MDAnalysis code that builds the backbone (N, CA, C; Angstrom):
import MDAnalysis as mda
import numpy as np

u = mda.Universe.empty(564, n_residues=188, atom_resindex=np.repeat(np.arange(188), 3), trajectory=True)
u.add_TopologyAttr("name", ["N", "CA", "C"] * 188)
u.add_TopologyAttr("resid", np.arange(1, 189))
u.add_TopologyAttr("resname", ["UNK", "UNK", "UNK", "UNK", "UNK", "UNK", "UNK", "UNK", "UNK", "UNK", "UNK", "UNK", "UNK", "UNK", "UNK", "UNK", "UNK", "UNK", "UNK", "UNK", "UNK", "UNK", "UNK", "UNK", "UNK", "UNK", "UNK", "UNK", "UNK", "UNK", "UNK", "UNK", "UNK", "UNK", "UNK", "UNK", "UNK", "UNK", "UNK", "UNK", "UNK", "UNK", "UNK", "UNK", "UNK", "UNK", "UNK", "UNK", "UNK", "UNK", "UNK", "UNK", "UNK", "UNK", "UNK", "UNK", "UNK", "UNK", "UNK", "UNK", "UNK", "UNK", "UNK", "UNK", "UNK", "UNK", "UNK", "UNK", "UNK", "UNK", "UNK", "UNK", "UNK", "UNK", "UNK", "UNK", "UNK", "UNK", "UNK", "UNK", "UNK", "UNK", "UNK", "UNK", "UNK", "UNK", "UNK", "UNK", "UNK", "UNK", "UNK", "UNK", "UNK", "UNK", "UNK", "UNK", "UNK", "UNK", "UNK", "UNK", "UNK", "UNK", "UNK", "UNK", "UNK", "UNK", "UNK", "UNK", "UNK", "UNK", "UNK", "UNK", "UNK", "UNK", "UNK", "UNK", "UNK", "UNK", "UNK", "UNK", "UNK", "UNK", "UNK", "UNK", "UNK", "UNK", "UNK", "UNK", "UNK", "UNK", "UNK", "UNK", "UNK", "UNK", "UNK", "UNK", "UNK", "UNK", "UNK", "UNK", "UNK", "UNK", "UNK", "UNK", "UNK", "UNK", "UNK", "UNK", "UNK", "UNK", "UNK", "UNK", "UNK", "UNK", "UNK", "UNK", "UNK", "UNK", "UNK", "UNK", "UNK", "UNK", "UNK", "UNK", "UNK", "UNK", "UNK", "UNK", "UNK", "UNK", "UNK", "UNK", "UNK", "UNK", "UNK", "UNK", "UNK", "UNK", "UNK", "UNK", "UNK", "UNK", "UNK", "UNK", "UNK", "UNK", "UNK", "UNK"])
u.atoms.positions = np.array([
    [-42.348, -27.345, 78.575],
    [-42.471, -28.376, 77.573],
    [-42.257, -27.733, 76.209],
    [-41.533, -28.377, 75.333],
    [-41.166, -27.758, 74.062],
    [-42.276, -27.842, 73.015],
    [-43.400, -27.225, 73.299],
    [-44.518, -27.243, 72.364],
    [-45.288, -25.942, 72.506],
    [-46.236, -25.731, 71.629],
    [-47.028, -24.507, 71.681],
    [-48.389, -24.747, 71.047],
    [-49.228, -23.767, 71.204],
    [-50.577, -23.778, 70.662],
    [-50.530, -24.031, 69.148],
    [-51.339, -24.970, 68.618],
    [-51.271, -25.289, 67.194],
    [-52.074, -24.366, 66.280],
    [-52.830, -23.450, 66.831],
    [-53.800, -22.711, 66.030],
    [-53.199, -21.694, 65.071],
    [-51.970, -21.297, 65.267],
    [-51.346, -20.314, 64.371],
    [-50.511, -20.968, 63.271],
    [-50.408, -22.294, 63.284],
    [-49.516, -22.979, 62.341],
    [-49.808, -22.605, 60.892],
    [-51.059, -22.682, 60.484],
    [-51.397, -22.399, 59.084],
    [-51.003, -20.974, 58.703],
    [-51.132, -20.036, 59.621],
    [-50.763, -18.645, 59.328],
    [-49.251, -18.497, 59.169],
    [-48.490, -19.193, 60.020],
    [-47.029, -19.186, 59.885],
    [-46.632, -19.690, 58.497],
    [-47.190, -20.823, 58.103],
    [-46.815, -21.429, 56.827],
    [-47.211, -20.525, 55.663],
    [-48.422, -19.964, 55.715],
    [-48.849, -19.054, 54.647],
    [-47.885, -17.878, 54.510],
    [-47.482, -17.300, 55.633],
    [-46.579, -16.144, 55.592],
    [-45.196, -16.543, 55.087],
    [-44.700, -17.698, 55.524],
    [-43.395, -18.159, 55.031],
    [-43.437, -18.385, 53.520],
    [-44.499, -19.016, 53.035],
    [-44.611, -19.273, 51.601],
    [-44.724, -17.962, 50.817],
    [-45.407, -16.998, 51.391],
    [-45.568, -15.690, 50.755],
    [-44.233, -14.938, 50.685],
    [-43.435, -15.026, 51.741],
    [-42.176, -14.272, 51.817],
    [-41.012, -14.942, 51.101],
    [-41.104, -16.256, 50.875],
    [-40.053, -17.009, 50.175],
    [-38.654, -16.738, 50.749],
    [-38.461, -16.947, 52.038],
    [-37.153, -16.666, 52.634],
    [-36.089, -17.651, 52.154],
    [-34.874, -17.160, 52.068],
    [-33.731, -18.023, 51.769],
    [-32.977, -18.385, 53.037],
    [-33.371, -17.745, 54.144],
    [-32.762, -18.062, 55.436],
    [-33.774, -17.776, 56.542],
    [-33.767, -18.650, 57.559],
    [-34.700, -18.549, 58.684],
    [-33.932, -18.852, 59.966],
    [-34.202, -18.065, 60.993],
    [-33.723, -18.372, 62.340],
    [-34.953, -18.633, 63.190],
    [-35.025, -19.813, 63.783],
    [-36.133, -20.217, 64.647],
    [-35.650, -20.095, 66.091],
    [-36.118, -19.062, 66.784],
    [-35.695, -18.800, 68.165],
    [-36.671, -19.483, 69.111],
    [-36.155, -20.396, 69.931],
    [-37.020, -21.175, 70.814],
    [-37.815, -22.174, 69.995],
    [-37.135, -23.079, 69.290],
    [-37.805, -23.958, 68.329],
    [-38.719, -25.015, 68.928],
    [-38.681, -25.175, 70.248],
    [-39.543, -26.197, 70.843],
    [-39.223, -27.561, 70.277],
    [-40.232, -28.241, 69.785],
    [-40.064, -29.582, 69.242],
    [-39.521, -29.553, 67.808],
    [-39.374, -28.355, 67.237],
    [-38.833, -28.222, 65.882],
    [-39.884, -28.144, 64.792],
    [-41.143, -27.919, 65.182],
    [-42.231, -27.977, 64.204],
    [-42.103, -26.947, 63.089],
    [-41.706, -25.704, 63.408],
    [-41.637, -24.700, 62.344],
    [-40.454, -24.934, 61.415],
    [-39.365, -25.451, 61.924],
    [-38.265, -25.836, 61.056],
    [-38.688, -26.963, 60.126],
    [-39.376, -27.949, 60.696],
    [-39.862, -29.092, 59.920],
    [-40.842, -28.642, 58.842],
    [-41.818, -27.825, 59.232],
    [-42.830, -27.368, 58.280],
    [-42.235, -26.436, 57.226],
    [-41.263, -25.618, 57.611],
    [-40.589, -24.769, 56.623],
    [-39.870, -25.639, 55.593],
    [-39.223, -26.700, 56.043],
    [-38.561, -27.612, 55.100],
    [-39.587, -28.217, 54.142],
    [-40.722, -28.639, 54.695],
    [-41.730, -29.269, 53.839],
    [-42.278, -28.294, 52.798],
    [-42.704, -27.127, 53.240],
    [-43.411, -26.222, 52.335],
    [-42.516, -25.277, 51.548],
    [-41.265, -25.136, 51.928],
    [-40.344, -24.281, 51.176],
    [-39.304, -25.076, 50.394],
    [-39.199, -26.367, 50.678],
    [-38.225, -27.222, 49.983],
    [-38.935, -28.386, 49.271],
    [-39.579, -29.246, 50.038],
    [-40.179, -30.463, 49.481],
    [-41.237, -30.129, 48.429],
    [-42.006, -29.084, 48.656],
    [-43.013, -28.685, 47.663],
    [-42.376, -28.272, 46.340],
    [-41.082, -28.019, 46.358],
    [-40.365, -27.639, 45.145],
    [-39.416, -28.760, 44.715],
    [-39.742, -29.967, 45.120],
    [-39.046, -31.196, 44.756],
    [-37.610, -31.254, 45.243],
    [-37.302, -30.500, 46.274],
    [-35.989, -30.620, 46.923],
    [-36.212, -31.481, 48.162],
    [-36.249, -32.772, 47.944],
    [-36.659, -33.714, 48.982],
    [-35.484, -34.165, 49.847],
    [-34.365, -34.440, 49.226],
    [-33.196, -34.905, 49.976],
    [-32.480, -33.729, 50.625],
    [-31.896, -33.983, 51.767],
    [-31.171, -32.932, 52.489],
    [-30.091, -32.302, 51.610],
    [-29.466, -33.099, 50.780],
    [-28.411, -32.591, 49.892],
    [-28.957, -31.617, 48.839],
    [-30.263, -31.605, 48.643],
    [-30.895, -30.715, 47.659],
    [-31.424, -29.418, 48.280],
    [-31.474, -29.356, 49.589],
    [-32.049, -28.185, 50.260],
    [-31.229, -26.942, 49.973],
    [-31.914, -25.834, 49.746],
    [-31.262, -24.565, 49.420],
    [-31.426, -23.509, 50.506],
    [-32.402, -23.670, 51.363],
    [-32.703, -22.655, 52.368],
    [-31.946, -22.962, 53.656],
    [-31.282, -21.948, 54.194],
    [-30.597, -22.123, 55.483],
    [-31.627, -21.917, 56.592],
    [-31.818, -22.939, 57.401],
    [-32.727, -22.847, 58.546],
    [-31.931, -23.217, 59.788],
    [-31.749, -22.239, 60.653],
    [-31.005, -22.413, 61.902],
    [-31.957, -22.255, 63.074],
    [-31.523, -22.712, 64.242],
    [-32.331, -22.482, 65.442],
    [-31.444, -22.067, 66.605],
    [-32.070, -21.371, 67.536],
    [-31.421, -20.951, 68.780],
    [-32.283, -21.466, 69.920],
    [-31.754, -22.421, 70.681],
    [-32.485, -23.064, 71.781],
    [-31.772, -22.793, 73.099],
    [-32.531, -22.364, 74.088],
    [-31.955, -22.047, 75.397],
    [-31.678, -23.289, 76.236],
    [-32.464, -24.335, 76.030],
    [-32.393, -25.512, 76.902],
    [-31.924, -26.713, 76.083],
    [-30.631, -26.996, 76.131],
    [-30.023, -28.024, 75.283],
    [-30.693, -29.398, 75.360],
    [-31.201, -29.850, 76.520],
    [-31.855, -31.162, 76.543],
    [-33.061, -31.291, 75.599],
    [-33.606, -30.175, 75.122],
    [-34.724, -30.246, 74.173],
    [-34.274, -30.634, 72.765],
    [-32.996, -30.520, 72.467],
    [-32.510, -30.829, 71.120],
    [-32.608, -32.338, 70.880],
    [-33.243, -32.678, 69.758],
    [-33.475, -34.087, 69.424],
    [-32.917, -34.396, 68.032],
    [-33.114, -35.627, 67.609],
    [-32.685, -36.021, 66.267],
    [-33.455, -35.228, 65.209],
    [-34.668, -34.830, 65.515],
    [-35.452, -34.011, 64.579],
    [-34.715, -32.698, 64.315],
    [-34.323, -32.016, 65.379],
    [-33.595, -30.753, 65.234],
    [-32.314, -30.961, 64.428],
    [-31.591, -32.015, 64.758],
    [-30.296, -32.259, 64.117],
    [-30.441, -32.534, 62.623],
    [-31.575, -33.077, 62.219],
    [-31.807, -33.334, 60.800],
    [-32.326, -32.085, 60.080],
    [-33.269, -31.409, 60.672],
    [-33.967, -30.297, 60.022],
    [-33.137, -29.014, 59.954],
    [-32.473, -28.670, 61.043],
    [-31.772, -27.383, 61.117],
    [-30.335, -27.500, 60.612],
    [-29.896, -26.492, 59.886],
    [-28.517, -26.460, 59.403],
    [-27.541, -26.203, 60.543],
    [-27.891, -25.265, 61.405],
    [-27.057, -24.929, 62.560],
    [-27.947, -24.833, 63.786],
    [-27.480, -25.400, 64.876],
    [-28.198, -25.340, 66.149],
    [-27.321, -24.562, 67.118],
    [-27.826, -23.427, 67.550],
    [-27.106, -22.602, 68.519],
    [-27.765, -22.791, 69.876],
    [-26.951, -22.965, 70.893],
    [-27.456, -23.148, 72.252],
    [-27.172, -21.877, 73.038],
    [-28.223, -21.309, 73.595],
    [-28.057, -20.109, 74.401],
    [-29.379, -19.402, 74.615],
    [-29.406, -18.587, 75.614],
    [-30.572, -17.790, 75.977],
    [-30.591, -16.547, 75.086],
    [-31.636, -16.365, 74.311],
    [-31.719, -15.242, 73.376],
    [-31.544, -13.900, 74.077],
    [-31.858, -13.839, 75.357],
    [-31.710, -12.585, 76.102],
    [-30.245, -12.173, 76.218],
    [-29.341, -13.162, 76.152],
    [-27.913, -12.896, 76.334],
    [-27.059, -13.345, 75.155],
    [-27.640, -14.089, 74.242],
    [-26.872, -14.661, 73.140],
    [-26.283, -13.551, 72.264],
    [-25.011, -13.691, 71.856],
    [-24.387, -12.672, 70.999],
    [-24.898, -12.777, 69.552],
    [-26.064, -12.218, 69.304],
    [-26.674, -12.300, 67.977],
    [-25.783, -11.694, 66.894],
    [-24.918, -10.772, 67.270],
    [-24.024, -10.144, 66.290],
    [-23.075, -11.162, 65.655],
    [-22.924, -12.331, 66.271],
    [-22.042, -13.362, 65.712],
    [-22.745, -14.188, 64.633],
    [-24.054, -14.009, 64.498],
    [-24.824, -14.751, 63.501],
    [-25.038, -13.892, 62.262],
    [-25.275, -14.543, 61.127],
    [-25.611, -13.757, 59.934],
    [-27.027, -13.189, 60.077],
    [-27.388, -12.272, 59.198],
    [-28.779, -11.835, 59.150],
    [-29.611, -12.943, 58.511],
    [-30.902, -12.930, 58.795],
    [-31.833, -13.925, 58.264],
    [-32.984, -13.199, 57.587],
    [-33.504, -13.784, 56.521],
    [-34.674, -13.188, 55.879],
    [-35.840, -13.130, 56.858],
    [-36.085, -14.246, 57.541],
    [-37.199, -14.324, 58.492],
    [-36.697, -14.895, 59.808],
    [-37.166, -14.303, 60.896],
    [-36.886, -14.839, 62.228],
    [-38.211, -15.239, 62.851],
    [-38.283, -16.484, 63.303],
    [-39.472, -17.009, 63.978],
    [-39.243, -16.911, 65.477],
    [-40.180, -16.284, 66.153],
    [-40.109, -16.068, 67.606],
    [-41.463, -16.504, 68.168],
    [-41.696, -17.803, 68.129],
    [-43.012, -18.361, 68.442],
    [-43.128, -18.783, 69.897],
    [-44.081, -18.190, 70.574],
    [-44.384, -18.528, 71.970],
    [-43.146, -18.476, 72.857],
    [-42.412, -17.378, 72.737],
    [-41.215, -17.154, 73.549],
    [-41.322, -15.851, 74.333],
    [-41.834, -14.811, 73.700],
    [-41.785, -13.474, 74.300],
    [-42.521, -13.383, 75.633],
    [-43.535, -14.204, 75.831],
    [-44.293, -14.181, 77.093],
    [-43.513, -14.803, 78.251],
    [-42.360, -15.373, 77.945],
    [-41.534, -16.018, 78.967],
    [-40.471, -15.082, 79.553],
    [-40.520, -13.811, 79.183],
    [-39.541, -12.851, 79.710],
    [-40.251, -11.568, 80.132],
    [-39.614, -10.861, 81.044],
    [-40.173, -9.588, 81.502],
    [-40.348, -8.647, 80.311],
    [-41.330, -7.781, 80.389],
    [-41.692, -6.900, 79.272],
    [-40.512, -6.071, 78.761],
    [-39.772, -5.432, 79.638],
    [-38.655, -4.591, 79.189],
    [-37.579, -5.419, 78.495],
    [-37.351, -6.620, 78.986],
    [-36.374, -7.521, 78.366],
    [-36.901, -7.982, 77.011],
    [-38.180, -8.326, 76.948],
    [-38.800, -8.741, 75.689],
    [-38.689, -7.677, 74.611],
    [-38.870, -6.416, 74.993],
    [-38.743, -5.313, 74.031],
    [-37.324, -5.249, 73.465],
    [-36.342, -5.415, 74.330],
    [-34.937, -5.367, 73.885],
    [-34.609, -6.546, 72.973],
    [-35.075, -7.731, 73.357],
    [-34.823, -8.923, 72.538],
    [-35.490, -8.769, 71.178],
    [-36.738, -8.325, 71.171],
    [-37.459, -8.149, 69.915],
    [-36.748, -7.132, 69.018],
    [-36.233, -6.068, 69.596],
    [-35.493, -5.065, 68.816],
    [-34.228, -5.672, 68.206],
    [-33.540, -6.501, 68.975],
    [-32.326, -7.152, 68.465],
    [-32.665, -8.117, 67.326],
    [-33.759, -8.863, 67.475],
    [-34.174, -9.788, 66.419],
    [-34.598, -9.022, 65.167],
    [-35.322, -7.937, 65.367],
    [-35.756, -7.097, 64.243],
    [-34.536, -6.604, 63.453],
    [-33.492, -6.225, 64.159],
    [-32.266, -5.756, 63.503],
    [-31.590, -6.858, 62.684],
    [-31.782, -8.124, 63.059],
    [-31.154, -9.258, 62.363],
    [-32.000, -9.775, 61.196],
    [-33.241, -9.292, 61.074],
    [-34.155, -9.788, 60.037],
    [-34.073, -8.924, 58.784],
    [-34.051, -9.575, 57.631],
    [-34.074, -8.856, 56.357],
    [-35.497, -8.550, 55.909],
    [-36.430, -9.482, 56.180],
    [-37.810, -9.317, 55.714],
    [-38.812, -9.157, 56.849],
    [-38.737, -10.025, 57.866],
    [-39.756, -9.970, 58.920],
    [-39.365, -10.805, 60.125],
    [-39.996, -10.464, 61.240],
    [-39.961, -11.288, 62.451],
    [-41.391, -11.760, 62.673],
    [-41.567, -13.073, 62.814],
    [-42.888, -13.652, 63.076],
    [-42.970, -13.989, 64.556],
    [-43.853, -13.291, 65.258],
    [-44.006, -13.461, 66.705],
    [-45.386, -14.026, 66.984],
    [-45.451, -15.131, 67.709],
    [-46.760, -15.590, 68.188],
    [-46.716, -15.626, 69.706],
    [-47.874, -15.360, 70.289],
    [-47.984, -15.317, 71.743],
    [-49.460, -15.452, 72.106],
    [-49.775, -15.882, 73.315],
    [-51.187, -15.987, 73.693],
    [-51.918, -14.651, 73.535],
    [-53.167, -14.726, 73.093],
    [-53.992, -13.529, 72.906],
    [-54.785, -13.189, 74.158],
    [-54.587, -13.953, 75.205],
    [-55.279, -13.715, 76.478],
    [-54.273, -13.901, 77.603],
    [-54.562, -13.303, 78.721],
    [-53.683, -13.414, 79.886],
    [-54.448, -14.057, 81.028],
    [-53.875, -15.102, 81.576],
    [-54.498, -15.811, 82.699],
    [-53.694, -15.646, 83.973],
    [-52.744, -14.735, 83.949],
    [-51.861, -14.566, 85.090],
    [-50.582, -15.355, 84.878],
    [-49.621, -15.101, 85.726],
    [-48.329, -15.778, 85.616],
    [-48.511, -17.281, 85.771],
    [-47.778, -18.042, 84.953],
    [-47.838, -19.501, 85.019],
    [-46.428, -20.029, 85.173],
    [-46.234, -20.919, 86.111],
    [-44.921, -21.521, 86.354],
    [-44.717, -22.686, 85.406],
    [-43.522, -22.780, 84.854],
    [-43.182, -23.895, 83.992],
    [-43.122, -25.197, 84.774],
    [-43.175, -26.306, 84.048],
    [-43.210, -27.611, 84.716],
    [-41.884, -28.354, 84.624],
    [-40.871, -27.742, 84.070],
    [-39.562, -28.384, 83.938],
    [-38.547, -27.657, 84.811],
    [-37.381, -28.261, 85.008],
    [-36.384, -27.630, 85.875],
    [-35.778, -26.348, 85.299],
    [-35.902, -26.136, 83.984],
    [-35.364, -24.896, 83.430],
    [-36.328, -23.748, 83.723],
    [-35.857, -22.542, 83.573],
    [-36.682, -21.374, 83.875],
    [-37.192, -20.715, 82.597],
    [-37.253, -21.450, 81.508],
    [-37.643, -20.869, 80.234],
    [-39.111, -21.093, 79.900],
    [-39.855, -21.759, 80.755],
    [-41.243, -22.082, 80.446],
    [-42.271, -21.231, 81.167],
    [-41.884, -20.531, 82.205],
    [-42.843, -19.740, 82.971],
    [-43.346, -18.552, 82.153],
    [-44.664, -18.374, 82.148],
    [-45.253, -17.191, 81.512],
    [-45.198, -16.059, 82.523],
    [-44.502, -14.989, 82.175],
    [-44.328, -13.895, 83.130],
    [-44.970, -12.588, 82.685],
    [-45.375, -12.481, 81.412],
    [-46.046, -11.255, 80.985],
    [-46.946, -11.520, 79.790],
    [-47.823, -10.582, 79.550],
    [-48.763, -10.644, 78.430],
    [-48.453, -9.508, 77.472],
    [-48.455, -9.812, 76.195],
    [-48.257, -8.802, 75.165],
    [-49.561, -8.617, 74.402],
    [-50.208, -7.489, 74.591],
    [-51.389, -7.168, 73.794],
    [-50.921, -6.825, 72.379],
    [-51.685, -7.182, 71.367],
    [-51.283, -6.848, 69.997],
    [-50.991, -5.356, 69.815],
    [-51.747, -4.527, 70.520],
    [-51.560, -3.074, 70.415],
    [-50.166, -2.638, 70.867],
    [-49.579, -3.381, 71.790],
    [-48.231, -3.038, 72.262],
    [-47.190, -3.250, 71.164],
    [-47.342, -4.324, 70.417],
    [-46.413, -4.579, 69.311],
    [-46.647, -3.562, 68.198],
    [-47.929, -3.283, 67.908],
    [-48.256, -2.296, 66.874],
    [-47.734, -0.900, 67.218],
    [-47.692, -0.570, 68.496],
    [-47.196, 0.746, 68.920],
    [-45.696, 0.893, 68.660],
    [-44.972, -0.219, 68.706],
    [-43.517, -0.185, 68.491],
    [-43.177, -0.362, 67.013],
    [-43.863, -1.297, 66.364],
    [-43.580, -1.646, 64.968],
    [-44.832, -1.383, 64.135],
    [-44.862, -0.262, 63.463],
    [-46.054, 0.176, 62.715],
    [-46.386, -0.749, 61.547],
    [-45.375, -1.304, 60.916],
    [-45.583, -2.144, 59.734],
    [-45.793, -3.601, 60.158],
    [-46.850, -3.816, 60.950],
    [-47.126, -5.138, 61.519],
    [-48.534, -5.577, 61.165],
    [-48.653, -6.831, 60.793],
    [-49.954, -7.447, 60.538],
    [-50.253, -8.387, 61.701],
    [-51.454, -8.288, 62.257],
    [-51.874, -9.156, 63.358],
    [-52.902, -10.147, 62.827],
    [-52.671, -11.435, 63.091],
    [-53.582, -12.497, 62.659],
    [-53.970, -13.300, 63.891],
    [-55.265, -13.357, 64.169],
    [-55.757, -14.080, 65.343],
    [-56.091, -15.522, 64.989],
    [-55.920, -16.426, 65.962],
    [-56.250, -17.845, 65.801],
    [-56.881, -18.352, 67.080],
    [-57.632, -19.444, 66.959],
    [-58.251, -20.060, 68.133],
    [-59.421, -19.231, 68.616],
    [-60.424, -19.896, 69.139],
    [-61.600, -19.158, 69.588],
    [-62.019, -19.509, 71.006],
    [-61.582, -20.638, 71.504],
    [-61.977, -21.043, 72.853],
    [-61.017, -20.483, 73.886],
    [-61.536, -20.265, 75.078],
    [-60.701, -19.771, 76.173],
    [-59.514, -20.722, 76.355],
    [-58.348, -20.149, 76.485],
    [-57.134, -20.938, 76.656],
    [-56.487, -21.356, 75.354],
    [-57.159, -21.104, 74.223],
    [-56.618, -21.499, 72.922],
    [-56.409, -20.309, 71.994],
    [-56.687, -19.121, 72.491],
    [-56.558, -17.937, 71.651],
    [-55.097, -17.506, 71.582],
    [-54.664, -17.250, 70.377],
    [-53.294, -16.815, 70.145],
    [-53.296, -15.836, 68.986],
    [-52.206, -15.154, 68.790],
    [-52.092, -14.323, 67.595],
    [-50.675, -14.374, 67.056],
    [-50.594, -14.120, 65.770],
    [-49.322, -14.036, 65.070],
    [-49.127, -12.584, 64.666],
    [-48.024, -12.000, 65.074],
    [-47.652, -10.650, 64.645],
    [-46.567, -10.794, 63.583],
    [-46.867, -10.349, 62.381],
    [-45.903, -10.371, 61.287],
    [-45.287, -8.977, 61.244],
    [-44.121, -8.846, 61.853],
    [-43.444, -7.548, 61.947],
    [-42.540, -7.424, 60.726],
    [-43.005, -6.646, 59.756],
    [-42.297, -6.527, 58.486],
    [-41.254, -5.426, 58.551],
    [-40.147, -5.680, 57.869],
    [-39.113, -4.655, 57.759],
    [-39.606, -3.595, 56.777],
    [-39.295, -2.369, 57.058],
    [-39.666, -1.287, 56.144],
    [-38.838, -1.416, 54.885],
    [-39.532, -1.383, 53.747],
    [-38.792, -1.547, 52.497],
    [-38.448, -0.240, 51.850],
])
């Protein structure tokens, strides 16, 4: 299902507002919430209300085309269809910020490391990664695509071991609602 835990939303928005990106790539956009919220808080808050007034390029990369809706088509400048594990990222421009929300747990650990490295290389300022802060075992997705199954757990320490310049922000307190946001900053 193209949705995710809501508890990290405020942290995503705070970080986006702090970084002031001029370009964003939303990988695995789900229902399009982060694209929508980025438009609101990075454009509308600055009185750029009409689409013709928007200055920030916000693109998305979605693996499962049936998830693309009128919301995506309005909010995102470019919609790329493809599996991030295989998508030719070299064909895309670099982005100030790349959002990788609730995606990394859907791929094997070694593959996730490679994908994260490729995304890090495409980011000018940071990669924002959110993922569950607890592991309940593998979970099978409920749709015919294979992009929803949870196949691995990423402890915050694992991301910190690879990317030293990372801030970890925890959200949610009840079992099943705990998540964290890893703000993987580019070395300046």
